[in-house]
N, C-alpha and C positions, 0 to 999 in steps of 0.2 A: 651312560650304562644303562642298558634295558633289561628290565626286570621284569617278570612275569609268574604267574602261580605254574608250578611243574604238575601235571596229571598223569596219572597212569592208566593203561587199558591192558586187559588180558586178552591174549592172542593163543587160543587153543590150539591144539596139533591140526596137521593138515587144514589150515584155513586160512582165507584172505581176509584179515580185519581191518576195515575202516576206522582207524583210532582217532581221526578227526576230520570232519568236513569243513574245506576252508583254509586259508593261511594261517601255518603255523610252524613251529620248528620244532624236529626231532631231536632230543635231547640224550636217549640212550636205550638201554634196555637190561633186562635180565633175563635169563633161559634156565630150562632145565632138559635135558635130552637124556634119552635112554640108548641112544647109538649116532652114528652119524647123518647129520642132516644139513639144512641151509635157512638161513631167515634173510630173506628178501626185503628192503625197506624201498618205497615206491613213491614217488609224488605223482598221484592220480595212477595212472598206466604206465608212467617212465619209472625204471630202475634207477634208483639214486646208487644202491651198492648192496653188495652180498656179502653175508657174513656165511663164512664155511665153518661147522662144525665138525672134528674130525672121529669124536668117541664120546662116549656118554659121560655125563657130567653136568655141572652147573656154573655159571659164571655171569658175569655183567660187564657190557661195554658201554664205554661212556665217550660222549662227543665232546670235544673241547669247546670253549669259547662259548659262544649262545646256539650252538647247535647248528644244525644244519636245516634250512628252509624248505618248506614244502609249499608251495603257491595255491596248489588246487586241492589236496588231501591227504592226508597222511596214511599209507596204507602198508601194512604188515602181512608177509606171507610166510607163514611158519610150515616147516616141513612135517613128514609124518612120524618122526619120533621125538618131536620137540614142543615146548610149551613155552610162551614168553610173555613179559610184560612190557610193553614200549612207554618209554616216559616222554612226553611233548610238551610244549607251552610256548 
């Protein structure tokens, strides 16, 4: 069983945030949105997946198991009506 410390990074509105440079695992995120938006999770410039937020609200999204591996860097792109905290480790 692999265990690592989990860290979080704030991802501001309308920003691409490099949460971590190097190999890491994306574990999940918490977001708060004032309207419809998207959050894109990338390994460097490669999109891994996109979360679509349909309306104002806040919620969390957790990745099961050990999370999703990012080989080069974890980048979180947040839309215009949303802010998030990404968790990795």
